[in-house]
Backbone as CSV, one residue per row, in Angstrom:
resi,resn,N_x,N_y,N_z,CA_x,CA_y,CA_z,C_x,C_y,C_z
1,THR,27.807,-8.320,-8.491,26.507,-8.296,-9.031,25.542,-7.757,-8.182
2,ALA,24.332,-6.966,-8.708,23.251,-6.366,-8.000,22.670,-7.405,-7.212
3,VAL,22.428,-7.072,-5.902,21.560,-7.916,-4.983,20.197,-7.317,-4.716
4,ASP,19.228,-8.320,-5.025,17.889,-7.976,-4.992,17.648,-7.858,-3.282
5,CYS,16.509,-7.116,-3.169,16.207,-6.807,-1.582,15.311,-7.824,-1.141
6,VAL,14.975,-8.856,-1.782,14.045,-9.956,-1.390,14.869,-11.149,-0.668
7,PRO,14.428,-11.744,0.255,15.274,-12.967,0.796,15.549,-13.997,-0.199
8,PRO,16.865,-14.383,-0.345,17.136,-15.316,-1.272,16.490,-16.739,-0.970
9,LEU,16.372,-17.544,-2.002,15.801,-18.922,-2.041,16.789,-19.820,-1.397
10,PRO,16.373,-20.903,-0.830,17.415,-21.816,-0.164,18.381,-22.468,-1.112
11,ALA,17.856,-22.644,-2.290,18.763,-23.183,-3.402,19.945,-22.085,-3.686
12,ASP,19.527,-20.895,-3.711,20.373,-19.683,-4.001,21.501,-19.639,-3.045
13,VAL,20.920,-19.851,-1.665,21.863,-19.608,-0.318,23.025,-20.682,-0.616
14,ARG,22.449,-22.053,-0.866,23.454,-23.083,-0.917,24.442,-22.879,-2.110
15,SER,24.023,-22.293,-3.176,24.814,-22.003,-4.439,25.981,-20.941,-4.005
16,LEU,25.497,-19.951,-3.300,26.322,-18.907,-2.902,27.357,-19.257,-1.927
17,CYS,26.892,-20.155,-0.947,27.918,-20.791,0.033,29.006,-21.668,-0.733
18,LYS,28.708,-22.322,-1.790,29.679,-22.917,-2.575,30.676,-22.118,-3.100
19,LYS,30.172,-20.844,-3.713,30.963,-20.104,-4.466,31.958,-19.060,-3.494
20,THR,31.328,-18.747,-2.278,32.091,-17.877,-1.478,32.949,-18.678,-0.158
21,GLY,32.486,-19.883,0.229,33.074,-20.602,1.147,32.453,-20.078,2.456
22,TRP,31.295,-19.481,2.366,30.760,-19.004,3.682,29.603,-19.984,4.189
23,PRO,29.531,-20.043,5.542,28.275,-20.949,5.878,27.000,-20.180,5.603
24,GLU,25.842,-20.951,5.587,24.612,-20.458,5.154,24.218,-19.283,6.135
25,ARG,24.481,-19.381,7.469,24.244,-18.403,8.385,24.735,-17.057,8.029
26,ARG,25.895,-17.102,7.566,26.737,-15.795,7.136,26.000,-15.152,5.877
27,VAL,25.621,-16.070,4.939,24.977,-15.470,3.796,23.637,-14.979,4.043
28,GLU,22.872,-15.638,4.897,21.514,-14.953,5.189,21.677,-13.697,5.960
29,VAL,22.701,-13.516,6.844,22.852,-12.259,7.556,23.333,-11.224,6.533
30,TRP,24.123,-11.506,5.606,24.582,-10.650,4.648,23.463,-10.090,3.975
31,PHE,22.530,-10.894,3.432,21.415,-10.429,2.723,20.460,-9.635,3.523
32,ARG,20.273,-10.019,4.797,19.433,-9.169,5.606,19.968,-7.740,5.954
33,ARG,21.356,-7.834,6.058,21.928,-6.447,6.340,21.885,-5.542,4.940
34,LYS,21.978,-6.217,3.979,21.833,-5.496,2.608,20.411,-4.842,2.591
35,ARG,19.399,-5.633,3.054,17.999,-5.044,2.973,17.841,-3.840,3.922
36,ASN,18.338,-4.154,5.053,18.143,-3.050,6.094,18.957,-1.767,5.674
37,GLN,19.852,-1.729,4.929,20.513,-0.567,4.425,19.554,0.416,3.782
38,ASP,18.387,-0.111,3.084,17.489,0.886,2.480,16.401,0.979,3.289
39,ARG,16.405,0.594,4.619,15.161,0.922,5.384,15.306,2.234,6.109
40,PRO,14.322,2.942,6.498,14.536,4.396,6.964,14.963,4.264,8.297
41,GLY,15.776,5.213,8.681,16.364,5.448,9.904,15.355,6.222,10.720
42,LEU,15.680,6.487,12.104,14.788,6.895,13.100,14.626,8.489,12.802
43,ARG,15.536,9.070,12.431,15.418,10.585,12.136,14.347,10.739,10.953
44,LYS,14.387,9.880,9.820,13.467,10.017,8.876,12.004,9.786,9.446
45,ARG,11.836,8.747,10.270,10.579,8.580,10.761,10.017,9.548,11.505
46,PHE,10.938,10.116,12.435,10.651,11.218,13.337,10.131,12.372,12.592
47,CYS,10.857,12.739,11.617,10.545,13.947,10.746,9.226,13.780,10.020
48,GLU,8.940,12.553,9.463,7.695,12.319,8.928,6.532,12.457,9.816
49,ALA,6.697,11.875,11.114,5.573,12.073,11.869,5.413,13.257,12.359
50,SER,6.662,14.225,12.574,6.376,15.601,13.051,5.692,16.433,12.133
51,TRP,5.941,16.223,10.776,5.301,17.070,9.723,3.886,16.721,9.645
52,ARG,3.513,15.387,9.752,1.972,15.035,9.896,1.235,15.428,10.978
53,CYS,2.086,15.317,12.321,1.208,15.773,13.458,1.011,17.232,13.524
54,GLY,2.081,18.097,13.001,1.907,19.533,12.864,0.740,19.929,11.938
55,PHE,0.534,19.260,10.793,-0.474,19.615,9.901,-1.734,19.194,10.479
56,TYR,-1.835,18.041,11.056,-3.133,17.651,11.524,-3.591,18.605,12.552
57,LEU,-2.766,18.987,13.613,-3.159,19.728,14.522,-3.671,21.086,14.045
58,CYS,-2.761,21.790,13.026,-3.318,22.989,12.378,-4.471,22.947,11.682
59,ALA,-4.807,21.823,11.030,-5.850,21.617,10.219,-7.146,21.422,11.197
60,PHE,-6.920,20.701,12.238,-8.052,20.527,13.075,-8.543,21.663,13.909
61,LEU,-7.543,22.421,14.271,-7.833,23.736,14.991,-8.498,24.671,13.774
62,GLY,-8.053,24.773,12.699,-8.577,25.526,11.744,-10.081,25.171,11.281
63,GLY,-10.189,23.878,11.303,-11.565,23.333,11.022,-12.450,23.681,12.052
64,LEU,-12.205,23.703,13.273,-12.997,24.141,14.410,-13.301,25.624,14.127
65,LEU,-12.268,26.316,13.940,-12.531,27.846,13.833,-13.507,28.039,12.721
66,ALA,-13.507,27.167,11.537,-14.303,27.413,10.395,-15.783,26.865,10.730
67,LEU,-15.979,25.963,11.818,-17.196,25.324,12.057,-17.918,25.898,13.194
68,TYR,-17.205,26.345,14.236,-17.896,26.402,15.394,-19.097,27.372,15.472
69,ASP,-19.080,28.325,14.619,-20.218,29.377,14.563,-21.321,28.971,13.441
70,LYS,-21.060,27.821,12.931,-21.969,27.534,11.816,-23.153,26.578,12.431
71,PRO,-24.319,26.705,11.878,-25.512,25.983,12.451,-25.447,24.447,12.221
72,TRP,-24.803,24.008,10.978,-24.721,22.720,10.720,-23.726,21.903,11.587
73,PHE,-22.853,22.750,12.375,-21.993,22.065,13.481,-22.706,21.325,14.415
74,TYR,-24.038,22.043,14.829,-24.767,21.489,15.928,-25.936,20.808,15.519
75,ASP,-26.575,21.197,14.217,-27.722,20.389,13.640,-27.398,20.005,12.380
76,LEU,-27.184,18.766,12.176,-26.659,18.184,10.949,-27.833,18.330,9.862
77,LYS,-29.004,18.497,10.016,-30.167,18.861,9.032,-29.782,20.083,8.325
78,GLU,-29.053,20.910,9.062,-28.761,22.268,8.428,-27.616,22.101,7.240
79,VAL,-27.025,20.800,7.248,-26.128,20.660,6.158,-26.770,20.707,4.774
80,TRP,-28.080,20.386,4.690,-28.598,20.358,3.382,-29.736,21.557,3.061
81,ALA,-29.638,22.566,3.988,-30.507,23.656,3.843,-30.083,24.335,2.596
82,GLU,-31.010,24.823,1.793,-30.906,25.531,0.553,-29.909,24.748,-0.459
83,PHE,-29.613,23.496,-0.308,-28.809,22.670,-1.183,-29.515,22.634,-2.419
84,PRO,-28.716,22.696,-3.760,-27.417,22.904,-4.010,-26.877,24.243,-3.897
85,LYS,-27.713,25.314,-3.633,-27.472,26.698,-3.792,-26.848,27.225,-2.662
86,GLN,-25.831,26.580,-2.180,-25.032,27.049,-0.876,-23.684,27.783,-1.409
87,SER,-23.651,28.986,-0.842,-22.415,29.629,-1.185,-21.159,29.133,-0.418
88,MET,-19.993,29.299,-0.975,-18.779,28.864,-0.324,-18.242,29.949,0.500
89,LEU,-17.830,29.834,1.750,-17.323,30.725,2.609,-15.683,30.703,2.382
90,PRO,-15.067,31.911,2.678,-13.597,31.883,2.568,-12.874,30.846,3.354
91,SER,-13.467,30.545,4.685,-12.850,29.653,5.563,-12.967,28.227,5.033
92,GLN,-14.127,27.932,4.418,-14.316,26.592,3.898,-13.494,26.412,2.519
93,TYR,-13.209,27.547,1.842,-12.334,27.320,0.679,-10.929,27.079,1.091
94,TRP,-10.481,27.757,2.066,-8.839,27.521,2.484,-8.917,26.076,3.212
95,TYR,-10.014,25.596,3.905,-9.927,24.537,4.588,-9.751,23.317,3.633
96,TYR,-10.512,23.477,2.640,-10.504,22.432,1.563,-9.275,22.424,0.899
97,THR,-8.980,23.555,0.405,-7.656,23.708,-0.425,-6.570,23.008,0.376
98,LEU,-6.298,23.469,1.552,-5.236,22.818,2.315,-5.325,21.270,2.498
99,GLU,-6.419,20.832,2.957,-6.740,19.424,3.064,-6.456,18.596,1.676
100,MET,-6.829,19.154,0.490,-6.656,18.434,-0.532,-5.384,18.364,-0.940
101,GLY,-4.637,19.670,-0.919,-3.213,19.500,-1.066,-2.302,18.554,-0.275
102,PHE,-2.752,18.543,1.108,-2.021,17.623,1.953,-2.305,16.190,1.599
103,TYR,-3.357,15.762,1.276,-3.755,14.419,1.041,-3.175,13.999,-0.440
104,LEU,-3.100,15.080,-1.255,-2.637,14.667,-2.630,-0.859,14.293,-2.346
105,SER,-0.335,15.293,-1.437,0.953,15.021,-1.142,1.260,13.608,-0.598
106,LEU,0.318,13.183,0.425,0.508,11.860,0.961,0.367,10.856,-0.077
107,LEU,-0.655,10.994,-1.044,-0.789,9.922,-2.011,0.490,9.778,-3.021
108,LEU,1.161,11.031,-3.491,2.156,10.937,-4.321,3.549,10.627,-3.494
109,SER,3.608,10.629,-2.189,4.924,10.423,-1.578,4.858,9.024,-0.928
110,LEU,3.790,8.332,-1.083,3.527,6.896,-0.486,4.790,6.048,-0.836
111,THR,5.365,6.179,-2.054,6.497,5.333,-2.391,7.796,5.783,-1.843
112,PHE,7.902,7.013,-1.388,9.079,7.460,-0.660,9.055,7.469,0.786
113,ASP,7.736,7.448,1.254,7.645,7.434,2.792,8.023,6.032,3.402
114,VAL,8.035,6.021,4.778,8.324,4.787,5.423,7.140,3.795,5.121
115,LYS,7.670,2.700,4.622,6.692,1.618,4.138,5.991,0.934,5.351
116,ARG,4.616,0.771,5.361,3.792,0.205,6.358,3.314,-1.211,5.832
117,LYS,2.871,-1.946,6.689,2.482,-3.223,6.568,1.083,-3.049,5.846
118,ASP,0.333,-2.024,5.929,-1.055,-1.807,5.374,-0.804,-0.889,4.153
119,PHE,0.194,-0.925,3.298,0.429,-0.014,2.104,-0.686,-0.045,1.408
120,LYS,-1.203,-1.076,1.003,-2.498,-1.198,-0.020,-3.712,-0.465,0.644
121,GLU,-3.977,-0.664,2.027,-5.023,-0.001,2.572,-5.025,1.425,2.638
122,GLN,-3.660,1.929,2.716,-3.322,3.362,2.823,-3.671,3.936,1.425
123,VAL,-3.218,3.166,0.326,-3.350,3.674,-1.062,-4.923,3.820,-1.294
124,ILE,-5.682,2.871,-0.899,-7.085,2.974,-0.971,-7.643,4.052,-0.210
125,HIS,-7.232,4.266,1.091,-7.668,5.306,1.945,-7.463,6.571,1.218
126,HIS,-6.249,7.003,0.742,-5.896,8.221,0.174,-6.660,8.553,-1.062
127,VAL,-6.710,7.464,-1.897,-7.510,7.664,-3.323,-9.001,7.932,-2.853
128,ALA,-9.617,7.284,-1.896,-10.968,7.485,-1.613,-11.176,8.928,-0.984
129,THR,-10.201,9.324,-0.203,-10.307,10.720,0.533,-10.249,11.725,-0.634
130,MET,-9.207,11.485,-1.639,-9.116,12.503,-2.638,-10.399,12.642,-3.556
131,THR,-10.954,11.480,-3.716,-12.170,11.300,-4.515,-13.108,12.083,-4.074
132,LEU,-13.450,11.730,-2.551,-14.458,12.342,-1.819,-14.337,13.998,-1.661
133,LEU,-13.068,14.348,-1.464,-12.840,15.898,-1.466,-13.115,16.363,-2.809
134,SER,-12.822,15.960,-3.861,-12.727,16.363,-5.288,-14.293,16.473,-5.582
135,PHE,-14.917,15.207,-5.245,-16.435,15.222,-5.729,-17.246,16.125,-4.874
136,SER,-16.857,16.276,-3.525,-17.740,17.114,-2.726,-17.435,18.589,-3.027
137,TRP,-16.480,18.956,-3.492,-16.000,20.242,-3.997,-16.821,20.633,-5.398
138,ILE,-16.843,19.612,-6.234,-17.521,19.948,-7.502,-19.115,19.989,-7.195
139,SER,-19.556,18.979,-6.345,-21.030,18.765,-6.157,-21.562,19.821,-5.027
140,ASN,-20.629,20.563,-4.566,-21.111,21.632,-3.557,-21.518,20.908,-2.134
141,TYR,-20.948,19.726,-1.946,-21.136,19.154,-0.687,-20.066,19.633,0.467
142,ILE,-20.023,20.883,0.438,-18.836,21.431,1.248,-19.206,21.334,2.675
143,ARG,-20.343,21.563,3.122,-20.793,21.556,4.652,-20.418,20.035,5.279
144,ILE,-20.838,19.084,4.586,-20.530,17.737,5.016,-19.162,17.347,5.011
145,GLY,-18.584,17.758,3.866,-17.097,17.662,3.718,-16.257,18.066,4.825
146,THR,-16.663,19.339,5.253,-15.781,19.940,6.368,-15.835,19.104,7.602
147,LEU,-17.077,18.526,7.912,-17.326,17.821,9.109,-16.652,16.594,9.191
148,VAL,-16.550,15.887,7.890,-15.721,14.546,7.673,-14.217,14.808,7.981
149,MET,-13.826,15.911,7.405,-12.375,16.207,7.578,-12.098,16.435,9.116
150,ALA,-12.824,17.150,9.822,-12.538,17.510,11.323,-12.562,16.285,12.067
151,VAL,-13.493,15.294,11.743,-13.618,14.174,12.574,-12.429,13.342,12.395
152,HIS,-12.044,13.265,11.088,-10.726,12.434,10.742,-9.513,13.009,11.333
153,ASP,-9.314,14.238,11.365,-8.088,14.911,11.867,-8.020,14.739,13.330
154,SER,-9.073,14.679,14.098,-9.202,14.656,15.556,-8.272,13.509,16.150
155,SER,-8.324,12.323,15.550,-7.602,11.088,15.977,-6.105,11.070,15.351
156,ASP,-6.036,11.634,14.179,-4.816,11.517,13.493,-3.837,12.412,14.167
157,ILE,-4.088,13.448,14.787,-3.240,14.231,15.677,-2.625,13.362,16.766
158,LEU,-3.387,12.496,17.539,-2.876,11.707,18.581,-2.098,10.587,18.106
159,LEU,-2.428,9.963,16.907,-1.640,8.969,16.171,-0.148,9.407,15.981
160,GLU,-0.296,10.524,15.173,1.266,10.893,14.774,1.980,11.558,16.000
161,GLY,1.305,12.155,17.029,1.933,12.568,18.315,2.528,11.349,19.217
162,GLY,1.741,10.414,19.166,2.164,9.202,19.825,3.544,8.686,19.253
163,LYS,3.502,8.477,17.889,4.722,8.082,17.316,5.931,8.886,17.556
164,LEU,5.680,10.115,17.689,6.981,11.201,18.143,7.377,10.682,19.544
165,PHE,6.493,10.573,20.361,6.944,10.076,21.779,7.722,8.797,21.773
166,ASN,7.110,7.827,20.961,7.617,6.619,20.845,9.074,6.600,20.105
167,TYR,9.190,7.288,19.365,10.563,7.539,18.578,11.520,8.143,19.491
168,ALA,10.952,9.077,20.380,11.831,9.738,21.403,12.155,8.843,22.573
169,LYS,11.679,7.686,22.620,11.818,6.673,23.651,11.193,7.320,25.040
170,TRP,10.043,7.971,24.984,9.189,8.380,26.017,8.007,7.327,26.233
171,GLU,8.365,6.145,26.770,7.564,4.984,26.688,6.092,5.393,27.490
172,GLN,6.307,5.849,28.707,5.040,5.995,29.517,4.139,7.081,28.711
173,THR,4.779,8.165,28.106,3.817,9.139,27.483,3.251,8.617,26.265
174,ALA,4.165,7.827,25.489,3.629,6.946,24.228,2.432,6.020,24.561
175,ASN,2.544,5.374,25.752,1.459,4.562,26.240,0.218,5.175,26.580
176,VAL,0.274,6.420,27.239,-0.815,7.111,27.570,-1.614,7.731,26.185
177,MET,-0.625,8.159,25.342,-1.121,8.621,23.944,-1.863,7.591,23.223
178,PHE,-1.422,6.251,23.370,-2.054,5.122,22.778,-3.417,5.030,23.375
179,VAL,-3.520,5.107,24.561,-4.839,4.912,25.186,-5.976,5.943,24.734
180,ILE,-5.345,7.314,24.813,-6.253,8.293,24.502,-6.714,8.152,22.836
181,PHE,-5.659,7.942,22.253,-5.876,7.580,20.812,-6.979,6.476,20.451
182,THR,-6.747,5.438,21.188,-7.718,4.379,20.954,-9.137,4.848,21.202
183,ILE,-9.359,5.439,22.221,-10.651,6.095,22.732,-11.309,6.943,21.716
184,VAL,-10.470,7.942,21.416,-10.851,8.767,20.283,-11.100,8.271,18.986
185,PHE,-10.196,7.368,18.556,-10.520,6.725,17.224,-11.808,5.878,17.260
186,MET,-12.082,5.160,18.409,-13.269,4.286,18.388,-14.507,5.147,18.315
187,VAL,-14.578,6.471,19.052,-15.822,7.198,19.252,-15.892,7.986,17.793
188,THR,-14.793,8.589,17.217,-14.954,9.313,15.985,-15.031,8.513,14.797
189,ARG,-14.497,7.236,14.798,-14.593,6.614,13.260,-15.654,5.433,13.478
190,LEU,-15.953,5.044,14.673,-16.979,3.705,14.730,-18.370,4.376,15.188
191,VAL,-18.477,5.574,15.779,-19.711,5.988,16.315,-20.069,7.347,15.640
192,ILE,-19.291,8.360,15.690,-19.709,9.692,15.125,-19.712,9.652,13.626
193,PHE,-18.763,8.924,13.006,-18.689,8.933,11.416,-19.876,8.181,10.826
194,PRO,-20.138,6.881,11.204,-21.111,6.010,10.823,-22.559,6.587,11.183
195,PHE,-22.677,6.703,12.467,-24.114,7.024,12.864,-24.538,8.618,12.945
196,TRP,-23.662,9.412,12.772,-23.937,10.787,12.613,-23.737,11.321,11.175
197,LEU,-22.572,11.217,10.620,-22.222,11.788,9.526,-22.803,11.045,8.069
198,ILE,-22.646,9.619,8.226,-23.157,8.847,7.148,-24.613,8.793,7.351
199,HIS,-25.193,8.832,8.424,-26.796,8.987,8.594,-27.239,10.404,7.973
200,CYS,-26.381,11.312,8.149,-26.785,12.752,7.553,-26.781,12.826,6.118
201,THR,-25.762,11.930,5.495,-25.724,11.924,4.048,-26.721,10.880,3.375
202,TRP,-27.057,9.917,4.176,-27.896,8.728,3.748,-29.380,9.090,4.007
203,VAL,-29.834,9.707,4.903,-31.170,9.734,5.321,-31.825,11.230,5.071
204,TYR,-31.095,12.171,5.543,-31.569,13.709,5.470,-31.729,14.049,4.029
205,PRO,-30.809,13.772,3.035,-31.200,14.289,1.830,-32.527,13.774,1.161
206,LEU,-32.887,12.608,1.349,-34.156,12.067,0.885,-35.343,12.923,1.414
207,GLU,-35.133,13.656,2.474,-36.343,14.549,2.989,-36.571,15.667,2.173
208,ARG,-35.484,15.951,1.233,-35.620,17.297,0.578,-35.652,17.057,-0.846
209,PHE,-35.021,15.968,-1.390,-34.978,15.706,-2.850,-34.786,14.311,-3.200
210,ASP,-35.047,13.898,-4.475,-34.966,12.608,-4.889,-33.422,12.226,-5.026
211,PRO,-33.023,10.921,-4.853,-31.678,10.454,-4.935,-31.342,10.526,-6.392
212,PHE,-29.982,11.030,-6.532,-29.495,10.989,-7.817,-28.025,10.489,-7.880
213,PHE,-27.216,10.365,-8.869,-25.991,9.681,-8.993,-25.058,10.150,-7.814
214,GLY,-24.942,11.568,-7.562,-24.021,12.044,-6.639,-24.444,11.430,-5.350
215,TYR,-25.641,11.341,-5.015,-26.102,10.887,-3.622,-25.587,9.423,-3.413
216,TYR,-25.571,8.718,-4.449,-25.228,7.149,-4.383,-23.695,7.179,-4.324
217,PHE,-23.139,7.899,-5.170,-21.512,7.711,-5.221,-20.837,8.220,-4.045
218,PHE,-21.372,9.409,-3.534,-20.780,10.047,-2.388,-21.059,9.038,-1.059
219,ASN,-22.085,8.431,-0.911,-22.287,7.560,-0.018,-21.505,6.168,0.119
220,ILE,-21.268,5.789,-1.186,-20.453,4.530,-1.394,-19.035,4.981,-1.006
221,MET,-18.461,6.024,-1.480,-17.172,6.437,-0.960,-17.015,6.427,0.657
222,LEU,-18.098,6.978,1.105,-18.145,7.072,2.650,-17.920,5.669,3.237
223,MET,-18.780,4.687,2.658,-18.611,3.329,3.177,-17.364,2.585,2.980
224,VAL,-16.702,3.049,1.911,-15.386,2.571,1.594,-14.435,3.058,2.819
225,LEU,-14.506,4.302,3.130,-13.705,4.664,4.480,-14.087,3.965,5.624
226,GLN,-15.478,3.708,5.822,-15.921,3.210,6.891,-15.351,1.715,7.122
227,ILE,-15.290,1.003,5.978,-14.738,-0.382,6.085,-13.374,-0.268,6.311
228,LEU,-12.489,0.634,6.004,-10.990,0.741,6.480,-11.121,1.107,7.844
229,HIS,-12.079,2.152,8.292,-12.052,2.366,9.794,-12.175,0.958,10.698
230,VAL,-13.123,0.159,10.147,-13.479,-1.113,10.920,-12.210,-1.953,10.967
231,TYR,-11.461,-2.065,9.768,-10.233,-2.846,9.735,-9.193,-2.349,10.618
232,TRP,-9.048,-0.981,10.575,-7.958,-0.446,11.475,-8.349,-0.525,12.980
233,ALA,-9.803,-0.565,13.222,-10.127,-0.661,14.705,-9.977,-1.963,15.185
234,PHE,-9.963,-2.924,14.272,-9.555,-4.411,14.693,-8.035,-4.507,15.118
235,LEU,-7.179,-3.794,14.206,-5.856,-3.726,14.551,-5.556,-3.144,15.934
236,ILE,-6.215,-1.960,16.111,-5.974,-1.146,17.407,-6.447,-2.113,18.624
237,THR,-7.629,-2.758,18.394,-8.247,-3.629,19.472,-7.204,-4.743,19.702
238,ARG,-6.534,-5.209,18.805,-5.726,-6.322,19.127,-4.560,-5.712,19.847
239,MET,-3.998,-4.623,19.365,-2.808,-3.972,20.203,-3.308,-3.677,21.589
240,ALA,-4.509,-3.135,21.757,-4.795,-2.777,23.175,-5.029,-4.065,23.984
241,TYR,-5.479,-5.192,23.423,-5.445,-6.324,24.098,-4.145,-6.845,24.464
242,LYS,-3.180,-6.666,23.717,-1.847,-7.127,24.063,-1.302,-6.091,25.333
243,PHE,-1.608,-4.890,25.049,-1.103,-3.728,26.056,-1.862,-4.059,27.506
244,VAL,-3.063,-4.556,27.667,-3.770,-4.649,28.658,-3.168,-6.010,29.511
245,PHE,-2.814,-7.041,28.918,-2.355,-8.189,29.387,-0.857,-8.330,29.609
246,SER,-0.123,-7.527,28.612,1.313,-7.780,28.851,2.048,-6.411,29.370
247,LYS,1.195,-5.259,29.515,1.636,-4.044,30.055,2.615,-3.400,29.127
248,GLN,2.879,-3.871,27.968,3.660,-3.161,26.855,3.218,-3.783,25.470
249,LEU,3.553,-2.890,24.497,3.104,-3.310,23.178,4.362,-3.824,22.470
250,ASP,4.094,-4.887,21.776,5.250,-5.613,20.828,5.435,-5.006,19.694
251,GLY,4.643,-3.922,19.198,4.868,-3.196,17.992,3.500,-3.247,17.307
252,ASP,3.262,-2.127,16.570,2.221,-2.131,15.767,2.268,-2.927,14.515
253,VAL,1.115,-3.500,14.281,1.202,-4.506,13.054,1.346,-3.812,11.790
254,ARG,1.196,-2.474,11.784,1.308,-1.575,10.670,2.719,-0.987,10.763
255,SER,3.570,-1.309,11.844,4.796,-0.497,11.970,5.912,-0.669,11.088
256,ASP,6.796,0.202,11.035,7.977,0.054,10.162,9.066,-0.554,10.801
257,GLU,9.005,-1.995,11.061,9.884,-2.650,11.795,11.205,-2.844,11.108
258,GLU,12.495,-2.704,11.726,13.654,-2.969,11.209,14.343,-3.942,11.964
259,GLU,15.336,-4.627,11.269,16.042,-5.809,12.015,17.552,-5.397,12.130
260,ASP,18.132,-5.745,13.207,19.535,-5.377,13.418,20.339,-6.787,13.492
261,ASP,21.178,-7.094,12.612,21.728,-8.432,12.708,23.216,-8.461,13.078
262,SER,23.447,-9.576,13.574,24.918,-9.871,14.096,25.278,-11.265,13.611
263,ASP,26.597,-11.478,13.351,27.101,-12.714,13.047,26.935,-13.558,14.197
264,SER,26.780,-13.216,15.215,26.753,-14.051,16.489,25.518,-14.895,16.396
265,GLN,25.339,-15.978,17.205,24.199,-16.931,17.027,23.025,-16.419,17.104
266,LYS,22.109,-16.248,16.138,20.689,-15.809,16.180,20.494,-14.470,16.771
267,ASN,21.379,-13.674,16.743,21.299,-12.279,17.368,20.542,-11.311,16.533
268,ILE,19.259,-11.588,16.351,18.343,-10.957,15.558,17.442,-10.222,16.315
269,LYS,17.283,-8.891,16.256,16.328,-8.076,17.222,15.868,-6.990,16.450
270,HIS,14.630,-6.387,16.871,14.189,-5.197,16.314,14.800,-4.147,16.896
271,LYS,15.334,-3.008,16.090,16.115,-2.030,16.383,15.293,-1.112,17.450
272,GLU,13.912,-1.100,17.084,12.995,-0.277,17.919,12.645,-0.997,19.345
273,GLY,13.099,-2.088,19.646,12.700,-2.715,21.043,11.351,-3.250,20.906
274,THR,10.943,-3.337,22.172,9.433,-3.834,22.309,8.558,-2.692,22.722
275,ASN,8.892,-1.437,22.418,7.993,-0.257,22.556,6.916,-0.433,21.508
276,TRP,5.851,0.473,21.936,4.717,0.355,20.970,5.061,1.313,19.887
277,HIS,4.788,0.791,18.558,5.017,1.545,17.308,3.733,2.029,16.856
278,TYR,3.663,3.308,17.016,2.447,4.089,16.556,2.478,4.073,14.845
279,ASN,1.308,4.114,14.356,1.244,4.256,13.003,-0.147,4.517,12.473
280,LYS,-1.090,3.886,11.682,-3.452,5.509,10.259,-3.689,5.450,10.313
281,ASN,-3.252,5.310,9.209,-4.487,5.383,10.219,-5.358,5.133,9.399
282,PRO,-5.992,3.792,10.527,-6.589,3.176,10.529,-6.119,3.516,10.755
283,LYS,-4.731,6.373,7.717,-4.848,6.915,7.098,-4.283,5.729,7.833
284,ALA,-4.087,3.929,9.749,-2.794,4.297,9.528,-2.715,3.979,9.165
285,ASP,-0.195,5.920,11.635,-0.797,5.724,10.601,-1.824,4.302,10.498
286,PHE,-2.688,4.300,11.432,-3.886,3.673,11.266,-4.686,4.466,10.443
287,GLU,-5.083,5.619,9.831,-5.415,6.538,8.855,-5.556,6.884,8.552
288,SER,-6.732,7.052,8.521,-6.916,7.450,8.565,-7.155,8.073,8.473
């Protein structure tokens, strides 16, 4: 008969023991191994992190090239200059197109990618991101949209890069990447994003025109992202606390942990050891 991937109830275990003549321990191990057969292997996780790291790196560098010579990159009040009659530049068009395509692919592939413990938060994040990108495109919020994307991509590079080093068993490099990622994430998501970018969308527009539906909707969606940032920052802080006091990380609370079982007495352990398990972002994947 087909075996479900969820752990069996104690009554079911006892019933199977009577039918098979196996001890309870052996039945539990069999079910656990059956579940682990469908869990992603190291190669799949490495390929997934490689693809995302490569995209975030290219997108971030492309975003900087599209922004470095623009006045609104240095003076946020210029974001609203001549709004809404702002022409879209070719660099902005391609930047938006690539980012929207990428986040759409993340949203569509969530059910096939490595499952994380913050699956629901990732769904909310990807939906909010796609909504923001689409709405900012329609409403011509292009300038602030490019700034938001660049801020998010900066920490996601380190997140996915750190996972690559972790999967490659480069523990020291992975730990260094974790420290750098933590600093960059806290600065970009908890300082720059709320106090610069949200302030730019919340305060500066009122100096030029009366609030309208798009003003409220756009800021509400930005606040949804900020709530996720705070949640992921809490997870990162908890990991950092463990790292400081134990000198190693017992695993990301959002990691794709797998179990390796043995018929020997309670020989259950994580296949990935006690190394730090990077993951969105908080998209993740602490993020974001």
